[in-house]
C-alpha positions in Angstrom: 23.7 -5.1 0.7 21.1 -6.9 -0.5 20.4 -4.0 -2.6 17.4 -3.3 -4.3 17.7 -2.0 -7.6 21.1 -1.5 -9.6 21.3 1.4 -11.9 20.7 1.8 -15.8 20.1 4.7 -17.7 16.9 4.2 -19.8 16.6 2.4 -23.5 16.9 4.9 -26.1 18.3 8.1 -23.5 21.6 9.3 -23.2 23.8 9.5 -19.7 25.4 12.9 -21.4 21.0 14.4 -20.2 22.4 14.3 -17.0 22.0 16.5 -15.1 26.0 15.7 -12.7 28.4 17.0 -10.2 31.0 18.5 -12.7 27.5 21.4 -13.7 28.5 22.4 -10.3 31.1 25.6 -10.4 33.7 24.5 -8.2 34.2 28.1 -6.3 36.8 28.1 -3.1 34.6 28.2 0.0 34.5 31.4 1.8 32.0 33.9 3.4 29.6 33.7 5.8 28.5 29.8 7.6 26.0 27.9 4.9 23.3 25.5 6.5 22.3 22.8 4.2 18.0 21.2 4.6 18.8 18.1 2.2 15.1 17.1 1.4 14.8 13.4 0.8 12.0 12.3 -2.0 9.8 11.2 1.0 9.7 14.5 3.3 8.7 16.7 1.2 7.2 19.6 2.7 7.8 22.6 5.6 5.1 21.9 8.3 6.5 19.8 10.7 9.7 19.6 9.5 12.6 19.0 12.0 15.7 19.5 10.6 13.6 22.8 8.7 13.4 24.3 11.8 16.5 23.1 13.7 19.1 24.8 10.3 17.1 27.3 10.1 17.4 28.0 14.3 20.7 28.1 14.0 22.3 32.0 14.8 25.1 33.6 11.9 24.0 31.1 9.3 22.5 31.3 5.7 20.5 28.3 4.5 20.5 26.1 1.1 17.6 23.6 0.7 18.7 21.0 -1.4 16.6 17.7 -3.4 18.6 15.3 -5.0 17.5 13.3 -7.6 18.7 9.8 -7.3 19.2 8.7 -10.2 19.2 5.0 -9.3 15.8 5.8 -8.0 14.4 7.3 -11.5 16.3 5.4 -13.7 17.2 2.0 -11.8 16.2 -1.0 -12.8 15.3 -4.1 -10.1 17.5 -6.7 -8.9 15.4 -9.9 -9.6 12.4 -8.4 -12.1 14.6 -6.3 -13.6 11.3 -3.8 -13.7 11.6 -0.5 -14.5 12.7 1.9 -11.2 9.7 4.2 -11.3 6.8 4.0 -13.4 5.9 7.9 -15.1 2.4 8.1 -12.6 5.1 8.1 -9.4 7.8 10.3 -11.6 4.5 13.3 -12.1 3.3 12.6 -8.7 7.4 13.5 -7.4 8.0 16.2 -10.0 4.5 17.8 -8.8 5.7 18.0 -4.7 9.0 19.8 -5.6 7.5 22.0 -7.5 4.9 22.5 -4.7 7.8 22.3 -2.3 9.8 25.0 -4.8 6.9 27.4 -5.0 6.5 27.3 -1.2 10.2 28.3 -0.3 9.9 30.7 -3.1 7.3 32.0 -1.4 9.1 32.8 2.2 12.2 34.3 0.3 13.8 31.5 -0.2 15.3 28.8 -2.9 15.3 24.9 -4.0 18.0 23.5 -5.6 17.2 20.8 -7.1 19.7 18.1 -8.7 20.3 14.9 -10.6 22.9 12.7 -9.1 24.5 9.6 -9.3 25.9 10.1 -5.4 24.3 12.1 -2.9 28.2 11.7 -1.0 29.8 12.3 -4.1 27.1 15.9 -4.4 28.2 17.0 -1.0 31.5 16.8 -1.2 31.7 19.2 -3.9 29.0 21.8 -2.4 31.3 22.0 0.2 34.0 23.2 -2.3 31.7 26.2 -3.0 30.5 26.9 0.1 31.2 27.0 3.1 28.8 24.2 4.9 28.8 24.1 8.8 26.0 21.2 8.6 23.3 19.1 7.0 19.7 18.5 7.9 18.0 15.8 7.1 15.7 13.1 8.2 16.9 10.0 10.1 16.4 6.7 7.8 15.5 3.2 8.8 16.1 0.7 5.8 19.0 -0.6 4.5 20.1 0.8 1.7 19.2 4.4 2.9 21.4 4.0 5.5 24.2 2.8 3.2 23.5 6.4 1.6 23.2 7.8 5.2 26.8 6.8 5.9 28.8 7.8 2.7 27.5 11.6 2.5 27.8 11.4 6.7 31.5 10.3 5.7 32.0 12.7 2.9 30.8 15.7 4.6 33.6 15.1 7.6 36.2 15.0 5.0 35.3 18.5 4.6 35.3 19.7 8.4 31.2 19.8 8.0 28.6 17.9 10.0 25.6 15.6 8.8 22.6 16.4 11.7 20.0 13.7 11.3 15.9 13.5 13.4 13.6 11.6 13.5 11.1 14.3 13.5 7.3 13.3 11.9 8.4 9.7 11.0 6.4 8.7 12.4 2.9 9.0 14.8 5.1 8.5 18.3 8.9 9.4 18.4 11.1 7.2 18.4 12.6 8.5 21.7 8.9 8.6 22.5 8.7 4.9 22.1 9.7 3.7 25.6 12.3 0.6 24.1 14.6 1.1 21.8 13.3 -0.7 18.0 16.6 -1.5 16.7 17.4 -4.0 19.0 14.9 -7.5 17.8 15.5 -8.2 21.8 12.9 -4.7 21.8 10.9 -4.5 19.4 7.3 -5.9 19.6 7.9 -9.2 16.8 3.7 -8.4 16.0 1.4 -5.6 14.8 -0.9 -5.9 17.7 1.5 -5.9 20.3 3.2 -2.9 19.2 0.0 -0.7 18.9 -1.2 -2.0 22.1 2.3 -0.2 23.3 2.2 2.9 21.1 -1.4 3.7 21.8 -0.5 4.2 24.8 2.4 6.6 24.0 2.4 10.7 23.5 2.1 12.1 20.4 3.8 15.5 19.7 2.6 18.2 18.1 3.3 19.4 14.7 5.9 22.2 13.8 5.4 24.7 12.5 6.8 26.6 9.6 9.8 28.6 11.1 11.0 32.3 9.9 13.4 31.4 7.2 16.9 32.9 7.2 18.5 33.9 3.9 20.0 31.5 1.4 23.1 32.1 -0.3 23.1 33.2 -3.8 22.7 30.6 -6.4 22.8 30.1 -10.5 19.3 30.9 -12.3 19.5 27.8 -13.4 20.3 25.6 -9.9 16.8 25.9 -8.8 13.4 26.8 -10.2 11.3 25.4 -12.7 13.9 24.6 -15.4 16.1 23.0 -12.9 13.2 20.4 -12.0 12.9 19.6 -15.8 16.1 18.8 -16.3 16.7 16.9 -13.2 14.0 14.8 -14.1 14.6 14.4 -18.2 15.8 11.1 -17.8 12.5 9.8 -16.1 10.3 7.2 -17.4 7.3 8.9 -19.5 4.3 10.7 -18.1 1.2 10.4 -18.6 -1.6 12.3 -18.5 -4.0 11.6 -15.0 -6.8 8.8 -16.2 -9.8 9.5 -15.4 -11.5 5.5 -13.9 -8.2 6.9 -10.9 -10.9 7.3 -7.9 -8.7 10.6 -6.8 -6.5 13.2 -8.6 -3.5 13.1 -6.7 -1.0 15.9 -6.8 1.5 15.9 -5.4 2.8 18.6 -3.3 2.8 19.6 0.5 -0.3 22.4 -1.1 -2.7 19.9 -2.4 -2.5 17.5 0.5 -3.5 20.1 3.0 -6.3 21.5 1.0 -7.5 18.0 0.2 -7.0 17.2 4.0 -9.1 20.2 5.1 -11.8 19.1 2.7 -11.6 15.5 4.0 -11.9 16.6 7.3 -14.3 19.2 7.2 -16.9 17.3 4.8 -16.9 14.4 7.5 -15.5 12.4 5.0 -14.2 10.6 8.4 -17.6 9.5 9.7 -17.3 7.4 7.0 -13.8 6.0 6.6 -12.9 2.3 6.9 -9.8 0.9 8.0 -7.4 0.0 5.1 -6.8 -3.2 6.7 -10.4 -4.3 7.8 -11.5 -7.0 5.4 -15.0 -7.4 7.5 -16.3 -4.1 6.9 -18.9 -4.5 3.9 -21.1 -2.2 2.3 -20.6 0.9 0.1 -18.6 2.3 2.5 -15.2 -0.6 2.7 -11.8 -1.3 2.6 -12.0 -0.7 -1.3 -13.7 3.0 -1.5 -13.9 4.2 1.9 -9.7 5.1 2.5 -8.6 8.6 3.7 -6.6 8.3 0.3 -4.0 10.3 1.8 -1.5 7.6 1.2 0.5 9.2 -1.4 1.1 12.2 0.3 2.2 10.5 3.3 4.6 8.8 1.9 6.4 11.2 0.1 6.3 13.5 3.1 4.4 15.9 1.7 2.2 16.0 5.0 3.1 14.0 8.3 1.2 11.0 10.6 0.8 12.7 13.9 -0.9 15.8 12.1 -3.0 14.1 10.7 -4.0 12.0 14.2 -3.7 14.9 16.1 -7.2 16.7 13.6 -8.9 13.2 13.2 -8.6 13.6 17.2 -10.2 17.5 17.1 -12.6 16.4 14.9 -14.2 13.7 16.6 -14.2 15.7 19.9 -16.5 18.5 18.2 -18.5 16.5 16.1 -19.0 13.0 17.8 -17.3 9.4 16.9 -18.8 7.2 14.5 -18.3 3.0 14.2 -15.0 2.2 12.0 -16.9 -0.8 11.1 -20.4 -0.4 10.8 -21.1 -2.8 13.5 -23.1 -0.3 16.0 -19.7 0.3 18.2 -17.6 -1.7 16.3 -14.6 -3.9 17.6 -12.4 -1.7 16.2 -13.7 1.2 18.1 -14.3 5.3 16.0 -13.2 5.6 12.9 -10.8 8.0 14.1 -9.4 5.3 16.4 -8.8 3.2 13.3 -7.6 5.6 11.4 -4.9 5.7 14.6 -4.3 1.9 14.6 -3.7 1.8 10.6 -1.3 4.4 10.8 0.0 3.1 13.3 1.2 -0.3 11.9 2.6 1.9 9.5 5.1 3.5 11.6 5.3 -0.6 13.1 6.6 -1.9 9.6 8.7 1.8 9.7 10.5 0.9 13.3 10.6 -3.2 12.7 12.8 -2.2 9.3 15.0 -1.0 11.7 15.3 -4.3 13.7 14.8 -6.1 10.4 17.6 -5.0 9.2 19.0 -5.8 5.5 17.5 -9.3 6.2 13.7 -7.7 4.5 14.8 -7.7 1.2 16.5 -11.2 1.1 14.8 -14.0 -0.3 13.8 -15.4 3.2 12.5 -12.1 4.4 12.7 -11.3 7.8 11.2 -14.8 9.2 14.4 -16.2 7.5 11.8 -18.3 5.8 13.0 -21.3 4.2 12.0 -24.6 2.6 10.0 -22.9 -0.7 10.7 -23.0 -4.2 10.1 -20.1 -5.9 9.7 -19.6 -9.8 10.9 -17.1 -12.3 8.4 -17.5 -14.5 8.4 -13.9 -16.6 5.9 -14.4 -18.7 3.2 -15.6 -15.8 4.9 -12.2 -14.2 4.1 -10.5 -16.9 0.7 -11.5 -17.2 0.2 -10.8 -13.1 1.5 -7.2 -13.6 -0.6 -6.3 -16.7 -3.9 -7.9 -15.3 -4.4 -10.8 -17.4 -4.2 -13.5 -14.8 -7.8 -14.3 -15.3 -9.2 -13.9 -12.1 -10.9 -10.5 -12.4 -10.5 -8.8 -9.2 -7.0 -9.5 -9.3 -6.9 -8.1 -12.9 -8.3 -5.1 -12.2 -6.3 -4.2 -8.9 -3.5 -4.1 -10.9 -4.7 -2.5 -13.8 -5.8 -0.3 -11.8 -2.3 0.2 -9.9 -0.5 0.4 -13.5 -2.3 3.1 -14.3 -3.2 4.9 -11.6 -0.6 3.9 -9.6 -3.2 3.4 -7.4 -5.1 0.3 -4.9 -6.9 -0.3 -2.5 -4.5 -1.6 0.3 -7.2 -4.9 0.5 -6.9 -5.5 -3.2 -3.0 -5.7 -3.0 -2.8 -8.4 0.0 -5.3 -10.3 -2.8 -2.7 -9.5 -5.6 0.4 -10.0 -3.4 -0.9 -13.4 -1.9 -1.8 -14.5 -5.6 0.9 -14.0 -7.1 3.1 -15.8 -4.0 0.6 -18.5 -2.9 -0.7 -19.6 -6.5 1.5 -18.5 -9.6 4.7 -19.4 -6.5 6.7 -15.9 -8.3 9.4 -14.5 -5.8 7.8 -12.6 -3.2 10.6 -10.2 -4.3 9.5 -9.7 -7.8 6.0 -8.4 -6.5 7.5 -5.8 -4.1 9.4 -4.6 -6.9 7.1 -4.3 -9.3 4.9 -2.3 -6.2 7.9 -0.5 -5.3 7.5 0.8 -9.0 4.2 1.4 -9.4 3.0 2.2 -6.0 2.6 6.6 -5.7 2.3 5.9 -2.2 5.9 3.5 -1.6 8.0 3.5 0.9 10.8 0.5 1.0 9.1 -0.1 4.7 5.8 -0.6 4.1 6.0 -2.0 1.1 8.3 -4.0 1.7 6.9 -4.8 5.1 3.8 -5.6 4.0 4.9 -7.8 1.5 6.6 -10.3 4.6 4.5 -9.7 7.0 1.6 -10.3 5.5 2.5 -12.2 2.3 5.3 -14.3 2.7 3.4 -15.9 5.9 6.0 -16.9 8.8 4.1 -20.3 10.0 1.8 -22.0 7.0 3.5 -21.2 3.9 5.7 -23.9 3.4 4.3 -26.2 6.1 0.9 -26.1 4.6 2.6 -26.5 0.7 4.4 -29.7 2.1 1.3 -31.3 3.7 -1.4 -29.9 1.7 0.5 -29.7 -1.9 -2.8 -28.1 -3.9 -2.0 -28.0 -7.8 -5.2 -28.2 -8.8 -7.3 -24.7 -7.9 -7.0 -21.6 -6.7 -5.8 -20.9 -3.0 -5.9 -17.3 -2.7 -10.1 -18.4 -1.9 -10.1 -13.8 -1.0 -9.6 -13.1 -4.5 -12.9 -15.2 -5.2 -14.9 -14.1 -1.9 -14.0 -10.9 -1.8 -15.7 -9.2 -4.8 -19.1 -10.7 -3.6 -18.7 -8.0 -0.2 -17.0 -5.5 -1.4 -17.7 -4.9 -5.1 -20.9 -6.5 -4.7 -22.1 -4.4 -8.2 -19.1 -4.8 -10.3 -18.6 -1.8 -10.6 -14.5 -1.5 -9.9 -13.8 -4.8 -11.8 -15.7 -3.5 -14.8 -14.6 -0.2 -15.2 -10.8 -2.0 -15.2 -11.5 -4.8 -16.7 -14.7 -3.3 -19.6 -14.0 -6.5 -21.3 -16.7 -8.4 -19.3 -19.2 -5.2 -19.0 -21.6 -7.0 -21.2 -22.1 -10.2 -19.4 -24.6 -11.0 -16.1 -22.8 -10.0 -12.7 -22.8 -14.1 -12.3 -19.9 -14.1 -15.1 -18.3 -11.6 -14.8 -17.1 -12.4 -11.4 -16.6 -16.0 -12.6 -15.8 -15.9 -16.1 -14.3 -19.2 -16.2 -17.9 -20.7 -16.0 -17.9 -19.7 -19.9 -16.3 -23.2 -21.0 -16.9 -24.8 -17.5 -19.5 -26.7 -16.1 -19.1 -27.7 -12.0 -17.3 -31.2 -11.5 -15.9 -31.6 -7.1 -17.9 -30.2 -4.0 -14.9 -29.3 -1.9 -14.9 -27.4 1.9 -12.9 -24.4 1.4 -13.8 -23.9 5.3 -10.6 -23.0 7.4 -8.4 -26.5 9.1 -5.2 -27.2 10.9 -2.5 -26.2 8.3 -4.7 -25.2 5.6 -3.0 -23.4 2.6 -6.8 -22.1 2.1 -7.2 -18.0 2.6 -3.7 -15.9 3.1 -5.5 -13.9 5.5 -4.9 -15.5 9.1 -7.7 -13.6 10.5 -10.0 -15.3 7.7 -8.8 -18.5 9.8 -9.2 -17.3 13.4 -12.5 -15.5 12.7 -14.2 -18.1 9.8 -18.0 -18.2 12.0 -18.1 -14.8 13.4 -16.9 -13.0 10.4 -17.8 -15.3 7.6 -20.8 -16.1 8.9 -22.7 -15.8 4.9 -19.9 -18.1 3.7 -22.0 -21.5 3.7 -18.1 -22.9 3.7 -17.8 -25.5 -0.1 -16.5 -25.0 -3.3 -16.8 -26.5 -6.5 -13.8 -27.1 -8.4 -14.0 -26.8 -12.3 -14.0 -29.2 -15.5 -13.8 -27.8 -18.8 -17.7 -28.1 -20.3 -18.6 -29.5 -24.2 -20.6 -26.3 -25.3 -19.5 -23.1 -24.2 -22.4 -20.5 -23.4 -20.6 -17.6 -25.4 -22.8 -17.7 -27.7 -25.8 -17.6 -26.0 -24.7 -15.0 -23.2 -22.5 -12.4 -24.6 -19.6 -11.6 -27.0 -17.2 -12.0 -24.6 -14.8 -15.2 -25.7 -12.1 -16.4 -23.0 -9.2 -16.6 -24.4 -9.1 -13.3 -27.0 -11.5 -11.1 -24.8 -11.0 -11.9 -21.3 -7.9 -14.4 -20.6 -8.3 -18.2 -19.5 -7.4 -18.6 -15.8 -3.8 -18.8 -15.1 -4.2 -21.4 -12.4 -7.6 -23.7 -12.2 -10.6 -22.0 -10.8 -13.4 -22.3 -8.1 -16.6 -21.6 -8.1 -17.6 -20.5 -4.6 -20.7 -21.6 -2.9 -22.9 -18.5 -1.9 -26.1 -17.8 0.2 -27.1 -14.8 -1.0 -30.2 -14.8 1.5 -26.5 -14.7 3.8 -25.4 -12.0 2.2 -25.0 -9.0 4.4 -24.3 -6.2 1.4 -27.0 -5.0 -1.4 -25.7 -6.4 -4.4 -25.7 -7.7 -8.2 -25.5 -11.2 -7.8 -28.1 -14.6 -8.9 -28.7 -13.4 -12.6 -28.2 -16.2 -14.2 -30.0 -19.3 -14.5 -30.0 -20.8 -11.1 -30.2 -24.3 -13.0 -26.6 -23.2 -14.5 -25.6 -22.0 -11.2 -25.2 -25.0 -8.3 -23.4 -22.7 -5.9 -25.6 -20.2 -6.2 -29.0 -20.1 -4.4 -31.4 -17.5 -2.5 -32.7 -14.2 -3.9 -31.3 -12.5 -6.7 -29.5 -9.3 -6.1 -30.7 -6.2 -7.8 -28.5 -3.7 -9.9 -28.3 -0.2 -8.5 -30.6 1.8 -10.5 -32.9 -1.0 -10.4 -36.4 -0.1 -8.8 -36.8 -1.9 -5.7 -33.8 -3.5 -3.0 -35.6 -6.5 -2.2 -35.6 -6.3 1.5 -32.0 -5.3 1.5 -31.0 -1.9 3.3 -28.6 0.3 0.8 -25.0 1.0 2.4 -26.0 -0.5 5.6 -23.0 -3.0 5.5 -23.5 -5.9 8.9 -25.6 -2.4 10.2 -29.2 -3.6 12.6 -31.6 -2.5 9.6 -31.1 -6.1 7.5 -33.5 -8.3 8.3 -34.2 -11.3 7.5 -31.5 -14.5 6.6 -28.5 -12.4 6.8 -29.8 -10.2 9.7 -30.2 -13.6 12.0 -27.2 -15.6 11.0 -24.7 -12.0 11.6 -26.7 -11.7 15.1 -26.1 -15.6 15.5 -22.2 -15.0 14.6 -21.8 -11.8 17.0 -23.4 -13.3 20.0 -21.0 -16.3 19.3 -17.9 -14.0 18.9 -19.5 -11.6 22.2 -19.2 -14.7 24.1 -16.2 -16.1 23.3 -14.0 -14.5 19.9 -10.8 -15.7 18.6 -8.7 -12.9 18.6 -5.5 -13.0 19.9 -5.3 -9.7 21.4 -1.3 -10.0 20.0 -2.1 -10.6 16.7 -0.4 -14.1 16.8 -1.5 -15.9 15.1 -4.2 -18.7 16.3 -2.6 -22.4 17.4 -5.5 -23.8 16.5 -5.1 -23.4 13.0 -1.7 -24.1 12.4 0.4 -26.9 13.7 3.7 -27.2 15.4 5.8 -27.7 12.8 4.0 -24.8 10.6 4.6 -22.7 14.0 8.3 -23.1 14.0 8.4 -25.1 17.1 
């Protein structure tokens, strides 16, 4: 089995502090039959919970609700990178969600037994000795390690004369039984997300299940439920910090906060500003970095179901009308509600794919069995990436936000992940392990699936390295291109990398310019088997979407004189690190940028790669002809409008988009495609 984690007791803590199965009294199993609802960490809710509804629908049974804190998940270490299994922010959210569930059950005359365990199977054997357990009701699992645990529990219960009954329920927008094919069969499960999305959007979506009338519970000791039991179960976990004031959303775990936030999100009309998490071409004030729903942590912990979100988004648009999801008028991706549905379908694609990929998802070759890559295991380099000390501000801002808050936008994750794989060349599983430990919205299918599907590229990575071995500059060009349009005033970056705040915005985006000068002009436009640009859409839709980039960049070399004393007190190597891989100065025509921005605030003689009309700060007195927050909307005037409209007209006639999201063949050779 490709186990993701090894068990470990946190340094300085004794295993004797654990709440173990020995604390359960071994009474004779007699009396009324008992059904058990087994809550996993990923389904902590009452609404739309099929195992809960099924358990309470059985007449003549008492019902016991149980949540098991698996110690390998709370206090283990990762297998490859030896990363602590669970970060403080993630442990806090988990505990809050369990506390909320316990309170919601208590308000309905029920209890939640909470226990920290090494082995769920051993726990249920002891539980059957205490209660006459008839059945344990739970959601199905879909990833290899969790499926192994499920099988062990099923076998243990059978040995005690009880059953494990599992249900798909609201794990996905479209129920597994309604897909029209078996996702566990690789021959039937679509290989690409676009093909899956086309099929899934034609399938019916079941309504969310209401909270049932709850049956009575068996008697429990006070120490087995409530706040004291929860405190004891999480006692061996990591230190839990206070929420950071800089985080974009003050997430609180639990179904109650999830429903309250979702109600506010819909009633305040925030859906109109939604940008798809993966829509890298939506620019302006509402972009993928700052205009997501922020529901992902609650979706991951199962505090709210995805199909409920889709139903509510549809109801909202029927009542309030539709808005473009891209800021491009009608938009190629349709309305914001439709885009949200598409994003949740991608989540489902990875969940169903996990069934067909099996344990291969967690192996070094990934589900597509990539071979021929020479991976590094430089732990010092890995630590710099984890801590946001790479010398690339956009990457560092994302990594610091992640470790501090447990969150960063999906767009940012792609950049940071691709940088680790393509430029640092570290084993991709080390990055996936770090994300798993930190992310509030981690689920094994979504996190590992995104790394394997988007970052560990099926074609391109091996062949492009072999054909074009780039060592003298960064290859993940998105790390230096996306800040120009997705953080055009450096507000997000400087929030997390404050040591650069006294620099001009140009230098805060490219701090290596403090001690370097341009050396050689190179082309960064996509070409066949190019090692540049990790995102396939950046290659296939270059002319259509990157009309604002001239297509060149400059390598840099050390300058004889530093600019740090002339401009600011920030010093590379002490205040902020040198780039861990050689940098590039990306050419930008400021008049072509489709957003309001702050670029061009350094001497034009010092920046031959940046030209055009300088922008202004957000609080500036003039917009210099730009319309704030319009993205690529028709309101923008000048060169940007001309280039955009010309690109869109070309794209309208022939846009290089593969409807099934296969990689465009004009950018990869047959060898790279595996032909």
